[in-house]
C-alpha positions in Angstrom: -92.1 4.6 -26.9 -92.2 6.5 -30.1 -91.9 10.2 -30.6 -94.7 12.0 -32.4 -95.2 15.5 -33.7 -98.7 16.7 -33.2 -99.7 19.6 -35.3 -103.0 21.5 -34.9 -104.1 24.2 -37.3 -106.3 27.0 -36.4 -107.6 30.2 -38.2 -105.6 33.4 -38.0 -108.5 35.1 -36.1 -107.0 36.3 -32.9 -110.0 35.2 -31.0 -109.8 31.6 -32.3 -106.0 31.6 -31.3 -106.9 32.5 -27.8 -109.7 29.9 -27.8 -107.4 27.2 -28.8 -105.0 28.0 -26.1 -107.7 28.2 -23.6 -109.0 24.7 -24.6 -105.6 23.3 -23.8 -105.3 25.1 -20.4 -108.8 24.0 -19.4 -108.4 20.5 -20.6 -105.3 20.1 -18.3 -103.4 18.5 -21.3 -99.8 17.6 -20.4 -99.1 18.7 -24.1 -99.2 22.4 -23.0 -95.9 22.0 -21.4 -94.5 20.8 -24.7 -96.4 23.4 -26.8 -94.9 25.5 -29.7 -97.0 28.0 -31.4 -96.4 29.5 -34.9 -98.9 32.4 -34.6 -96.3 35.2 -34.1 -94.8 34.1 -37.5 -98.1 34.1 -39.2 -98.3 30.3 -39.1 -101.4 29.6 -37.3 -100.6 26.1 -35.9 -99.6 24.7 -32.6 -97.0 22.0 -32.4 -96.3 19.4 -29.7 -93.5 16.8 -29.6 -93.9 14.0 -27.1 -93.5 10.3 -26.7 -96.5 7.8 -26.9 -97.0 4.2 -27.3 -98.9 4.7 -30.5 -100.7 7.2 -32.9 -104.0 6.6 -31.2 -102.6 7.4 -27.8 -101.2 10.6 -29.2 -104.4 11.6 -30.6 -106.3 11.0 -27.3 -104.2 13.8 -25.7 -105.6 16.4 -28.2 -108.7 18.0 -26.8 -111.8 16.5 -28.6 -112.8 19.7 -30.4 -109.4 19.9 -32.1 -108.9 16.3 -33.0 -110.6 16.5 -36.5 -108.0 18.8 -37.7 -104.9 17.4 -35.9 -102.1 15.8 -37.8 -100.1 13.1 -35.9 -96.7 12.5 -37.4 -94.3 9.7 -36.2 -90.7 11.1 -35.9 -87.6 9.0 -36.4 -84.0 9.7 -36.7 -81.6 8.2 -39.3 -77.9 7.4 -38.5 -75.2 7.7 -41.2 -75.6 4.0 -42.2 -79.4 4.4 -42.6 -78.8 7.4 -44.9 -76.2 5.5 -47.0 -78.6 2.5 -47.4 -81.4 4.8 -48.3 -79.3 6.6 -51.0 -78.1 3.2 -52.3 -81.7 1.8 -52.6 -82.6 4.9 -54.7 -79.6 4.7 -57.0 -77.7 7.7 -55.6 
């Protein structure tokens, strides 16, 4: 499985923040247990990190009303050798 970061922006309006949280609670989405919220820092986005088979599966876990604004980002890690090869390929 692949790890994905799901980022869902929303307005800074307190009512909308509460509405977004309510949508996740009511949807029963398992993402809620992996939720991180930036609202207290003034960054009105929710973030979820979880494993899925593909990007489409990750998107399906987002409540339908929020999908059009969701960003699905595949996360990977690099080991030391990967970083060396990347630097060499870019003339570093």
